[in-house]
Every structure is written in structure tokens, then in C-alpha cells.
C-alpha positions as CSV (number, residue, x, y, z in Angstrom):
1,X,-64.8,108.9,143.5
2,X,-68.5,109.6,142.9
3,X,-70.2,113.0,142.9
4,X,-73.9,113.7,143.1
5,X,-75.7,117.0,142.5
6,X,-79.2,117.3,144.1
7,X,-81.1,120.4,142.9
8,X,-84.4,121.9,143.8
9,X,-86.5,123.1,146.8
10,X,-88.0,119.7,147.9
11,X,-85.8,119.1,150.9
12,X,-87.6,115.9,152.0
13,X,-86.9,114.0,148.8
14,X,-83.3,115.2,148.7
15,X,-82.9,114.0,152.3
16,X,-84.2,110.6,151.2
17,X,-81.7,110.5,148.3
18,X,-78.8,111.3,150.7
19,X,-79.9,108.4,152.9
20,X,-80.1,106.1,150.0
21,X,-76.6,107.0,148.8
22,X,-75.3,106.7,152.4
23,X,-76.9,103.3,152.8
24,X,-75.3,102.1,149.6
25,X,-71.8,103.2,150.8
26,X,-72.4,101.8,154.3
27,X,-73.2,98.4,152.8
28,X,-69.9,98.6,150.9
29,X,-67.6,100.0,153.6
30,X,-69.4,99.3,156.8
31,X,-67.7,100.9,159.8
32,X,-65.1,102.2,157.5
33,X,-67.5,104.9,156.2
34,X,-67.1,108.4,157.6
35,X,-69.8,111.1,157.1
36,X,-69.2,114.9,157.1
37,X,-71.5,117.8,156.4
38,X,-70.4,121.3,155.3
39,X,-72.0,124.6,154.4
40,X,-70.6,127.3,152.1
41,X,-70.5,129.9,154.8
42,X,-67.4,131.9,155.5
43,X,-65.2,130.2,158.1
44,X,-66.0,126.7,156.9
45,X,-64.5,126.8,153.4
46,X,-60.9,126.2,154.6
47,X,-61.9,123.3,156.6
48,X,-64.0,121.9,153.8
49,X,-61.3,122.0,151.2
50,X,-58.7,120.6,153.6
51,X,-61.0,117.7,154.2
52,X,-61.5,117.2,150.5
53,X,-57.8,117.3,149.8
54,X,-56.7,114.9,152.6
55,X,-57.5,111.2,153.0
56,X,-58.8,110.2,156.4
57,X,-56.5,108.2,158.7
58,X,-59.5,106.6,160.4
59,X,-61.8,105.5,157.6
60,X,-61.8,103.6,154.3
61,X,-64.1,106.1,152.6
62,X,-65.7,109.4,153.3
63,X,-69.2,110.7,152.3
64,X,-69.1,114.6,152.2
65,X,-72.4,116.5,152.0
66,X,-72.1,120.2,151.0
67,X,-75.5,121.8,151.5
68,X,-77.1,125.2,150.7
69,X,-74.9,125.8,147.7
70,X,-77.3,128.6,146.6
71,X,-75.4,130.7,149.2
72,X,-72.0,130.0,147.8
73,X,-69.8,132.7,146.3
74,X,-68.5,132.5,142.7
75,X,-65.0,131.9,144.0
76,X,-66.2,129.0,146.2
77,X,-67.9,127.4,143.3
78,X,-64.8,127.8,141.1
79,X,-62.6,126.2,143.7
80,X,-65.2,123.4,144.2
81,X,-65.3,122.7,140.4
82,X,-61.5,122.6,140.5
83,X,-61.6,119.9,143.1
84,X,-64.2,117.9,141.2
85,X,-62.0,117.9,138.1
86,X,-59.3,116.1,140.2
87,X,-61.1,114.4,143.1
88,X,-59.9,112.2,145.9
89,X,-60.6,108.5,145.1
90,X,-61.5,107.9,148.8
91,X,-64.4,110.4,148.9
92,X,-68.0,110.6,147.6
93,X,-69.3,114.2,147.4
94,X,-73.0,115.2,147.5
95,X,-73.7,118.7,146.4
96,X,-77.2,120.1,147.4
97,X,-78.9,123.4,146.5
98,X,-82.5,124.7,146.8
99,X,-82.2,126.2,143.4
100,X,-83.0,124.2,140.2
101,X,-79.7,125.2,138.6
102,X,-76.2,126.1,139.6
103,X,-72.8,127.3,138.1
104,X,-72.2,125.6,134.7
105,X,-68.8,124.6,136.0
106,X,-70.4,122.5,138.7
107,X,-73.1,121.1,136.3
108,X,-70.4,120.0,133.9
109,X,-68.3,118.4,136.6
110,X,-71.0,116.1,137.9
111,X,-72.2,113.2,135.6
112,X,-75.7,113.8,134.2
113,X,-76.9,110.4,135.6
114,X,-76.0,111.6,139.1
115,X,-77.8,114.9,138.8
116,X,-81.4,115.1,140.0
117,X,-83.9,117.9,140.5
118,X,-86.5,117.7,143.2
119,X,-89.5,120.0,142.9
120,X,-92.0,121.1,145.6
121,X,-95.2,119.2,145.9
122,X,-98.2,120.8,144.2
123,X,-101.1,121.9,146.4
124,X,-103.2,118.9,145.5
125,X,-100.2,116.6,146.0
126,X,-99.6,117.9,149.5
127,X,-103.1,116.8,150.7
128,X,-102.7,113.4,149.2
129,X,-99.2,113.0,150.7
130,X,-100.4,113.9,154.2
131,X,-103.4,111.6,154.1
132,X,-101.3,108.7,152.7
133,X,-98.6,109.3,155.4
134,X,-101.1,109.2,158.3
135,X,-102.8,106.1,156.7
136,X,-99.4,104.3,156.8
137,X,-99.2,105.2,160.5
138,X,-102.7,103.8,161.1
139,X,-104.4,107.1,161.6
140,X,-106.9,109.4,159.7
141,X,-107.1,113.2,159.5
142,X,-109.9,115.6,158.7
143,X,-109.9,117.9,155.7
144,X,-109.8,121.0,157.9
145,X,-106.8,119.6,159.7
146,X,-105.0,118.8,156.4
147,X,-105.5,122.4,155.2
148,X,-104.2,123.9,158.5
149,X,-101.3,121.5,158.5
150,X,-100.4,122.7,154.9
151,X,-100.7,126.3,155.9
152,X,-98.4,125.9,159.0
153,X,-95.6,124.0,157.3
154,X,-93.0,124.7,154.7
155,X,-93.4,123.5,151.1
156,X,-91.4,120.3,151.4
157,X,-91.9,116.7,152.6
158,X,-89.1,116.9,155.0
159,X,-90.9,119.3,157.4
160,X,-94.3,117.6,156.6
161,X,-92.9,114.2,157.6
162,X,-91.4,115.6,160.8
163,X,-94.5,117.4,162.0
164,X,-96.8,114.6,160.9
165,X,-94.8,112.1,162.9
166,X,-94.8,114.4,165.9
167,X,-98.5,114.9,165.6
168,X,-99.1,111.1,165.2
169,X,-97.1,110.4,168.3
170,X,-99.3,112.7,170.4
171,X,-102.6,111.4,168.8
172,X,-101.8,107.8,169.5
173,X,-101.6,108.5,173.2
174,X,-104.8,110.6,173.1
175,X,-107.5,109.5,170.7
176,X,-106.1,106.9,168.2
177,X,-109.5,105.8,167.0
178,X,-110.7,109.3,166.1
179,X,-109.5,111.4,163.1
180,X,-106.9,114.0,163.8
181,X,-108.8,117.3,163.9
182,X,-107.9,121.0,163.4
183,X,-107.7,121.7,167.1
184,X,-105.0,119.0,167.5
185,X,-102.9,120.5,164.7
186,X,-103.2,124.1,166.1
187,X,-102.5,123.1,169.7
188,X,-99.7,120.6,169.4
189,X,-98.0,121.4,166.1
190,X,-97.3,124.9,167.2
191,X,-95.2,123.7,170.1
192,X,-93.1,121.3,168.0
193,X,-91.2,123.9,166.1
194,X,-87.4,123.5,166.0
195,X,-85.5,126.8,166.5
196,X,-82.7,127.8,164.1
197,X,-81.1,130.9,162.6
198,X,-84.1,131.2,160.3
199,X,-86.6,131.3,163.1
200,X,-84.5,133.6,165.1
201,X,-84.0,136.2,162.3
202,X,-87.6,137.5,162.2
203,X,-87.4,138.5,165.9
204,X,-84.1,140.3,165.2
205,X,-85.6,142.0,162.1
206,X,-88.6,143.1,164.2
207,X,-86.4,144.3,167.1
208,X,-88.0,142.0,169.7
209,X,-85.3,141.3,172.2
210,X,-87.4,139.2,174.5
211,X,-88.5,136.8,171.7
212,X,-85.0,136.8,170.2
213,X,-83.4,135.7,173.4
214,X,-86.1,133.0,174.0
215,X,-85.5,131.7,170.5
216,X,-81.7,131.7,171.2
217,X,-82.1,129.7,174.4
218,X,-84.4,127.2,172.7
219,X,-81.9,126.8,169.9
220,X,-78.9,126.3,172.3
221,X,-80.9,123.7,174.2
222,X,-80.8,121.4,171.2
223,X,-77.4,120.1,172.4
224,X,-75.8,120.1,169.0
225,X,-72.2,121.3,169.4
226,X,-72.3,122.8,165.9
227,X,-75.4,124.9,166.6
228,X,-73.6,128.2,167.6
229,X,-71.4,128.2,164.6
230,X,-74.2,127.5,162.2
231,X,-76.4,130.1,164.0
232,X,-73.8,132.9,163.4
233,X,-73.2,131.8,159.8
234,X,-76.9,131.7,159.1
235,X,-77.5,135.1,160.6
236,X,-74.6,136.5,158.7
237,X,-76.1,135.3,155.4
238,X,-79.5,136.7,156.2
239,X,-78.2,140.2,157.3
240,X,-76.2,140.3,154.0
241,X,-79.4,139.6,152.2
242,X,-81.2,142.3,154.3
243,X,-78.4,144.7,153.4
244,X,-79.2,144.3,149.7
245,X,-82.9,144.9,150.4
246,X,-82.3,148.0,152.6
247,X,-79.9,149.5,150.0
248,X,-82.5,148.9,147.3
249,X,-85.1,150.8,149.3
250,X,-82.7,153.6,150.1
251,X,-82.0,153.9,146.4
252,X,-85.7,154.5,145.7
253,X,-86.4,151.1,144.0
254,X,-89.9,149.7,144.3
255,X,-90.7,146.7,146.5
256,X,-91.0,144.1,143.7
257,X,-87.7,145.1,142.2
258,X,-86.0,145.1,145.6
259,X,-87.2,141.6,146.5
260,X,-86.6,140.2,143.1
261,X,-83.0,141.5,143.0
262,X,-82.1,140.6,146.6
263,X,-78.6,139.1,146.8
264,X,-75.9,137.7,149.1
265,X,-72.3,138.3,148.1
266,X,-73.4,139.4,144.6
267,X,-75.3,136.1,144.2
268,X,-79.0,136.5,143.5
269,X,-81.3,135.3,146.3
270,X,-84.8,136.6,145.5
271,X,-87.3,136.8,148.3
272,X,-90.6,135.2,147.2
273,X,-92.6,133.9,150.2
274,X,-95.1,136.5,151.7
275,X,-93.8,135.6,155.2
276,X,-90.2,136.3,154.2
277,X,-91.2,139.6,152.5
278,X,-92.9,140.7,155.8
279,X,-89.7,139.9,157.7
280,X,-87.4,141.7,155.4
281,X,-89.7,144.6,155.1
282,X,-89.7,145.0,158.9
283,X,-85.9,144.7,158.9
284,X,-85.4,147.3,156.3
285,X,-87.6,149.8,158.3
286,X,-85.8,149.1,161.5
287,X,-82.2,149.1,160.3
288,X,-80.4,151.4,157.9
289,X,-77.7,150.1,155.5
290,X,-75.1,151.6,157.9
291,X,-76.7,149.7,160.8
292,X,-76.6,146.5,158.9
293,X,-72.9,146.9,158.0
294,X,-72.2,147.3,161.7
295,X,-74.2,144.2,162.5
296,X,-72.3,142.2,159.9
297,X,-69.1,143.3,161.6
298,X,-70.5,142.2,164.9
299,X,-71.5,138.8,163.5
300,X,-68.0,138.3,162.0
301,X,-66.5,139.1,165.4
302,X,-68.9,136.7,167.1
303,X,-68.0,134.0,164.7
304,X,-64.4,134.2,165.7
305,X,-65.3,134.3,169.4
306,X,-67.6,131.3,169.3
307,X,-65.0,129.2,167.5
308,X,-62.2,130.2,170.0
309,X,-64.2,130.0,173.2
310,X,-65.0,127.3,175.7
311,X,-68.5,125.7,175.4
312,X,-69.7,127.3,178.7
313,X,-68.7,130.8,177.4
314,X,-70.8,130.6,174.2
315,X,-74.3,131.4,175.5
316,X,-73.1,134.7,177.0
317,X,-71.3,135.6,173.7
318,X,-74.5,135.0,171.8
319,X,-76.7,136.8,174.2
320,X,-74.4,139.8,173.9
321,X,-74.6,139.5,170.1
322,X,-78.4,139.5,170.2
323,X,-78.4,142.5,172.5
324,X,-75.9,144.3,170.3
325,X,-78.0,143.7,167.2
326,X,-81.4,144.6,168.6
327,X,-80.6,147.4,171.0
328,X,-77.3,148.9,169.7
329,X,-77.9,148.1,166.0
330,X,-74.5,146.7,165.6
331,X,-72.5,149.3,167.6
332,X,-70.1,148.0,170.1
333,X,-71.2,147.7,173.7
334,X,-69.4,147.5,177.0
335,X,-69.7,144.6,179.5
336,X,-71.0,146.9,182.2
337,X,-73.8,148.5,180.3
338,X,-74.9,145.2,178.9
339,X,-75.1,143.5,182.3
340,X,-77.0,146.5,183.8
341,X,-79.6,146.9,181.0
342,X,-80.3,143.2,180.5
């Protein structure tokens, strides 16, 4: 069994490393390689450890990727370290976190030579990376377009690569001989956003029902059967984080202290980006800590419903959840009132 630990916020480089490891294993096992991805959210832990403990009946070897370990509880990390001390010989495990360090038990359990840290690109490196990427695609881009592209994307090469490829695809069919300009970035990149729990949450924090429902429908339109489960898990994580923020403000703490000490399940999850601070500031103004506890209960109930319901029932369950969060602030609602008001 091999285990890998991928640390740091640079998601693109980590994704490349996962592909490299997967390619190596595929060359060795061919069609006998099975790939599974898990997150440390509540509801997935039992399935994860069951998968780790049992050999597959249908494959020679399994590659198991456990992402977002920065959200894991101390108990989860302890159980995971216990597994790594006595692993299955038929599985390779990749552990990934956006933080640059993790529980000492995990660090000690993974060989040093299989532990790598991936840092964000520096500002100057981003510009060079974008220009080089478009040059490889046979295109050029203006300085103004580069700056706007940097401002509109996250600090990692994974998103940069995605949006650059999307922009290049459009530009090849429009003006391939001209440099990509600022207007192209502003007009077309804006419409290529992929919806997820983290793009939906700001609408919930602001109490915008119309935008929240539009985001939900775009998300459900992805066709990924795991989307509803990951959506509820992601929102549960964010509302727990918002609860720590709201409680901090209610206790009279200043904003810097509140954002620095934000946490999820007693694990620190500081809020650093200005955009995220605005989102959580709005959420704390709109929802009291009592409201958020009700919302967390609503999310936990929805998690069970989504997992037990038929596929065609899920959109209505999630629509009701969004309405319950935004309008009722977590309080229970009746079918009749929901149908009438919406």
C-alpha cells in the first residue's frame, strides 16, 4: 500500500499530481484499477472507512482520494491515522488538504518522500503562467486582459487552466489572429462559472431567494449524481463556519478576531479573502446564532432525505431547503405554505 499527502492551496498542481499517481497505477493495473473520491463530511465517513477496510471484489487495486481534509474533525483524523498504521495492501490512498500542515498523526503516518506542499502562485507568476498557457494554445492575450483574468479567478492554476481553456475555445472561433482582449474576458468568462455549494452560499447569506434558486438549478443541471449530497455537505460545513462567526460577533468580539478564529467542529478555519469576509459579514447580519442552529438541523434533515429519495424527488427537496433557509431561517415549513408562496 502507498499513501500520499498533498498539502497547500494550489489546487491545480495537486490535481496534476493526482493524475500522475493515477497514471502510474493505471499502467500497472490497467482495467483492474478502481478510483474512488471521498470528503470528510458527515455522512460519508462510514462509507469511506468501510471502503478502506474491505477489498474490492471487482478490481485488483483501488486508488482512494480523500479531499478537503482541512474540514475533518479530530476524531476523523485519528481514525484515519489508525487505518494508515495498518493499511490494506490493495489500496493506494491520497490525502489532500488546502492547509500547509495537518494533524501530526497523519504527517507521521505518510512517508516524507510522498508528502508534498503546493503553494499558490505569486502575483508575478500568475501573469507569466497565463501568457505561457495561451502561447501553448497558439494564442496571445493583452496585459489588461491578463489583469482582469487574474482578478476574476481563484488563486490556483486549476481554475486558471479551466477558464483559460474555455476562453481559448471561444476565441479560436471568433478572432484567432488577434490578441484576447479585456472585453472578451469580461463577456465570456463571466458566463463560464461552474455552480457549487460555494457559489450558492453567498446568495443564502445575503437572503436572495431568486439567485439562490437559480444557482441551485444550474448546479443540478450538471448531471453529476453526487452533486446533491456534496451540495448539502458543503452548505452544512459553511453554516457551521458562519455559526462560529455569528457567535463571535454576538459575544462582542471585533471583526479581525472573529474572522481569524472562525472554526468548523472546533477546527480552525480562518476567513482571509475579502470576498469571503463580505459573504460571512452579510450572513452574520441576516442570521442569529439561533437561526443558524435551526438551519444546521434543516441541512442535516435534508442530507438524510436526499440520500433516501428517488432522483426525481431531489430537486423539490432542495428547493424546499433553500426556501426554508432564506425565508424561514431554518424553521420548519408546511408543504401548503411553501407551494403557495413560491
